[in-house]
N, C-alpha and C positions, 0 to 999 in steps of 0.2 A: 481206344477204342476204333475198330475197323471201319472206314468208309465204304459204303456200299457203291458198288460199280452200277452203272445203268446197262441193261442189256434190251437190245432190240430184238425180237423173235422174227423171223420169217416163216412163211407158211412150211417150210420144210421140218424146221424144230416143233411146229405144233402138231403137225401129221404125226410125226414120231412118238410125240408124247401120246396122242390120242391112238397111234397103232400099237403101243406098248413095244415099239422098236428101241434098241439099245440107246440111240441118241436122245430117245424121248426122257430117260431117266435122268439127264442134266438139267432138263427143263424142271421135271419132278424135283429135283434137288436145288435148284434157285427158288422154286415156289416154297420150298418148305423154310428155306434160310430166310424167306422174304427180301429178296434182293429187289431191287428197282426193275420192272419188267415192262417193257412198251410193245405195241403192236400197232402199226400202221392199218387204218381203216381199210385202205385197198388189200392189205394182205389177210386181213379179218375175211373179206368178202372171197378172197383166194381160197382160203380154208374152208367155207361154206360151199363154194361149187365143188371143190373135189372131193369132199365129204358125201356130198348128194350124189354125185356122178359114180365114185368107187363104193359107197356103202348105203346110199338110199337117204331118201327125205326125213326119215324118222329119225336115223342114227345123225344127221348132219344137224336136226333142231336141237335133240339132247346134248349133241357135243356144244352147240354154241349156247346153250342154256348153261351149261357148265363153266364154258369158257367166259361167260360174261360175269359168271360169279367168282372167277378167280382176281386176285390181285394183280392185274396185267392193265396197265393204262393203254386205252385205244387211241392214237394220235388222229386227230382229224385231219383232213385235207385243207389245204391253203394253197393261194397261187405260189408261195414260196416253195413250198413244199413239191408242187407240181412241176415248177420249173425246174428245180435240182433235178427231180427224177428225170424230166425230159434231156436235160443235159446229159445225166448219166448212159441213158438208153441211147441218145445219138450217137456216143462215142462207141459203142460195143456190143457185146453180144448179151449183156444183161436182158432178161425178158422185161417188160412193162412193169408187172407187179415186184418183180425184184428189185427194181430201179427204185421204187418207193420204200421198200425195205432199207437199201443203203441209204437214200436220201434222207430217211428218218433217221438212221444212227448218225449220219453227218450233222444234222441238225442237232442232235441232242449230245453229240459226242460220246456216244455209247458205242457198246460193243455189240456188233451183229453175231447171234448164235444162229449158225446154219451148219449144214452138212450138203449143201448145193455147191457143186464146184463151180458153176458161174460166178461165183463173186469172186473167183481169184483175180478177176479182170480189175476189180476195186479195191483188193486188200493192202494195195498200197497208199490209199487215201482214206480209208477206215479201219478199226481195227474188228478183226474177224476171229472169232473163237469157233472153231471146228468142233462138230459133234463127230 
């Protein structure tokens, strides 16, 4: 029996999925295979604001309702996660929201799924699978 890996999605992966971009096909495949998928609450918010900014409030609401129905566990925020994200942000080039995705992957021992080149700076500390 195959052990399912834990994947942490960042906003890049979800926006590719909702935008019908090639990298989004990988997210769709993981959803079909019922892999263990996670999303930090901060990154959920990042997806929300980008969708509203770029595609409007109604599209954002529809995508978030759909997202909330998917088999993706939203990781809540606690002090430990915030402290880890702050340490990652303090060291370098990650955006604050990206630092939360990386911290979530670290905490879960999961693989971060992204196409964002900013994560190259932490790829020696976390497993990154590139879209």
